[in-house]
C-alpha positions as CSV (number, residue, x, y, z in Angstrom):
1,M,0.0,0.0,0.0
2,R,1.3,3.5,-0.9
3,Q,1.9,5.7,2.1
4,T,2.8,9.3,2.7
5,E,5.2,10.4,5.4
6,V,7.4,13.3,6.4
7,T,10.9,13.1,7.7
8,V,12.7,16.2,9.1
9,Q,16.0,16.7,10.9
10,V,15.9,17.8,14.5
11,F,18.6,20.1,15.7
12,D,18.8,19.0,19.3
13,S,19.9,16.0,21.3
14,M,17.8,12.9,21.6
15,E,17.6,13.4,25.3
16,N,16.1,16.9,24.9
17,V,13.7,15.8,22.3
18,L,12.4,13.0,24.4
19,S,12.0,15.3,27.4
20,Q,10.0,17.8,25.3
21,L,7.8,15.1,23.9
22,G,7.3,13.7,27.4
23,A,6.2,17.1,28.7
24,L,3.5,17.1,25.9
25,G,2.2,13.7,27.0
26,Y,4.0,11.5,24.5
27,E,5.1,8.1,25.8
28,V,7.9,5.9,24.6
29,V,6.3,2.7,23.3
30,G,9.3,1.0,21.6
31,N,13.0,1.0,20.7
32,K,14.6,-0.5,17.6
33,K,17.9,-0.7,16.0
34,M,18.2,-0.9,12.2
35,C,21.0,-1.3,9.7
36,D,20.3,-0.8,6.1
37,Y,22.7,-1.7,3.2
38,Y,21.9,0.0,-0.1
39,Y,23.0,-2.0,-3.1
40,T,22.9,-1.0,-6.8
41,A,24.1,-2.4,-10.1
42,L,25.3,1.0,-11.2
43,C,29.0,1.3,-11.8
44,H,31.2,3.4,-9.5
45,K,31.3,6.5,-11.8
46,A,27.5,6.4,-12.3
47,I,27.0,6.1,-8.5
48,Q,29.2,9.1,-7.9
49,D,27.3,11.2,-10.5
50,A,23.7,10.0,-9.7
51,D,21.0,12.0,-8.1
52,Y,18.8,10.6,-5.4
53,A,16.0,9.6,-7.7
54,T,18.3,7.5,-9.9
55,L,20.1,5.9,-7.0
56,I,17.0,4.9,-5.0
57,K,15.2,3.6,-8.1
58,S,18.2,1.3,-8.9
59,S,18.7,0.1,-5.3
60,I,17.8,-2.9,-3.3
61,I,18.0,-2.5,0.5
62,L,19.1,-5.3,2.9
63,R,17.6,-4.5,6.3
64,D,18.7,-5.9,9.6
65,L,16.1,-4.8,12.3
66,T,16.2,-5.7,16.0
67,D,13.4,-4.9,18.4
68,G,14.3,-6.3,21.8
69,K,14.8,-10.0,21.4
70,F,13.1,-10.0,18.0
71,R,15.2,-9.8,14.8
72,K,14.0,-9.4,11.3
73,Q,16.2,-9.6,8.1
74,E,14.6,-8.6,4.8
75,M,15.2,-7.3,1.3
76,I,13.3,-4.1,0.4
77,Y,12.6,-2.2,-2.7
78,K,11.2,1.3,-2.2
79,D,9.0,2.6,-5.1
80,K,9.0,6.3,-4.4
81,T,6.9,9.0,-6.0
82,L,8.7,12.4,-6.2
83,D,7.3,15.8,-7.0
84,N,8.9,18.2,-9.5
85,F,11.3,19.5,-6.7
86,G,12.6,16.0,-5.9
87,N,10.6,15.7,-2.6
88,V,9.2,12.3,-1.7
89,V,5.4,12.5,-2.0
90,S,4.6,8.9,-1.2
91,E,6.2,5.4,-1.4
92,E,5.3,1.8,-1.6
93,K,7.7,-0.7,0.0
94,L,8.1,-4.3,-1.3
95,H,9.4,-6.6,1.3
96,E,10.9,-10.1,1.2
97,K,12.1,-12.0,4.3
98,I,15.6,-13.5,4.1
99,E,17.4,-15.9,6.3
100,S,20.9,-14.4,6.3
101,I,21.9,-10.8,5.4
102,D,25.6,-11.9,5.4
103,N,24.9,-14.6,2.7
104,V,22.8,-12.2,0.6
105,R,25.5,-9.5,0.8
106,R,28.1,-12.0,-0.4
107,M,25.9,-13.0,-3.3
108,F,25.2,-9.4,-4.2
109,E,29.0,-8.6,-4.2
110,R,29.8,-11.6,-6.3
111,W,27.1,-10.5,-8.8
112,G,29.0,-7.2,-9.0
113,L,26.5,-5.1,-7.0
114,T,27.9,-2.2,-5.0
115,C,26.9,-1.1,-1.5
116,W,26.8,2.7,-1.8
117,C,25.4,3.4,1.7
118,T,25.3,1.7,5.1
119,L,22.8,3.4,7.3
120,M,22.9,2.7,11.1
121,D,19.8,4.0,12.9
122,S,18.6,3.8,16.5
123,M,14.9,4.5,16.7
124,T,12.6,5.4,19.6
125,V,8.8,5.3,19.0
126,C,6.7,7.8,20.9
127,R,2.9,7.8,20.9
128,K,0.1,10.0,22.1
129,D,-3.5,9.1,21.0
130,D,-3.3,8.3,17.3
131,V,-0.1,10.2,16.6
132,E,3.1,8.1,16.5
133,F,6.5,9.7,16.0
134,V,9.6,7.7,15.2
135,L,12.7,9.5,16.5
136,Q,15.8,8.4,14.6
137,S,19.4,8.8,15.8
138,V,21.3,8.2,12.6
139,E,25.0,7.5,12.9
140,G,27.0,10.2,11.1
141,L,24.0,12.5,10.6
142,G,22.1,13.3,13.8
143,V,18.5,13.2,15.0
144,F,15.5,13.0,12.7
145,I,11.8,12.6,13.3
146,E,9.4,10.7,11.1
147,L,5.6,10.9,11.0
148,E,3.5,8.6,8.7
149,E,0.0,9.4,7.5
150,L,-2.8,8.9,10.1
151,P,-5.6,6.4,9.5
152,D,-8.2,9.1,8.9
153,M,-6.1,10.6,6.1
154,R,-6.7,7.6,3.8
155,D,-9.0,9.6,1.3
156,W,-6.9,12.8,1.4
157,T,-4.7,14.0,-1.5
158,D,-0.9,13.6,-1.0
159,D,-0.5,17.4,-0.7
160,E,-3.2,17.6,2.0
161,K,-1.6,14.7,3.9
162,I,1.9,16.4,3.8
163,D,0.6,19.8,4.9
164,E,-1.2,18.2,7.9
165,L,1.8,16.1,8.9
166,K,4.0,19.2,8.7
167,L,1.6,21.1,10.9
168,I,1.5,18.3,13.5
169,L,5.3,18.3,13.7
170,K,5.6,22.1,13.8
171,N,3.1,22.3,16.7
172,V,5.4,20.1,18.8
173,G,7.8,23.0,19.1
174,L,11.1,21.2,18.2
175,K,14.0,22.8,16.5
176,L,13.3,21.4,13.0
177,G,15.1,21.8,9.7
178,E,13.4,23.2,6.5
179,D,13.4,19.9,4.5
180,Y,10.4,17.6,5.4
181,S,11.5,15.1,2.8
182,C,15.0,14.2,4.3
183,K,16.7,11.5,2.3
184,K,18.9,10.1,5.0
185,P,20.9,7.5,2.9
186,Y,21.6,10.2,0.2
187,M,22.5,12.8,2.8
188,L,25.0,10.3,4.3
189,F,26.3,9.3,0.9
190,E,26.9,13.0,0.0
191,K,28.6,13.7,3.3
192,E,31.0,10.8,2.9
193,K,31.7,11.7,-0.7
194,N,32.5,15.3,0.3
195,E,34.7,14.1,3.2
196,C,36.6,11.8,0.8
197,G,37.0,14.6,-1.7
198,R,38.6,16.9,1.0
199,Q,41.0,14.1,2.0
200,K,42.5,13.8,-1.5
């Protein structure tokens, strides 16, 4: 099913964000750790020159998710819809469970696929009534907050959903960035590419 969500960077510590949400009545309902490996068949030069839309369209994600004692390993393809400005409007995720990420990674590498991003994410889920935020502490990038469309938004247009989700986030009073369509893997990829360029 195609879903709409917003993801924005929070310019504060996770501790302060949790404290502020707690003061507003949000409760922590879960903690998860996730490692995503983004693989593509594009060659090295094409990867370096690619924009986000090209990279994500050509990528398969291997996800290793732990939630307490529960562990899930899966292969994911994200079919994203972007607007004319490159913002993600909605996405549909195709999932397939796998037994061993390590084995699939070895297979991908032997087939000549390249891992262009490894995203490490510690997530805290906070809920109040029907609103559920996912706070994400992304290694190498900082803190983000994600909000998916609410059940009663099912018949709304994508623009209506995004406007309402932005409003919900703004009303929390956190120090938010301007981009509500943060592309964390691409942000990390660009950061590491720039750091490598400066080291040469």
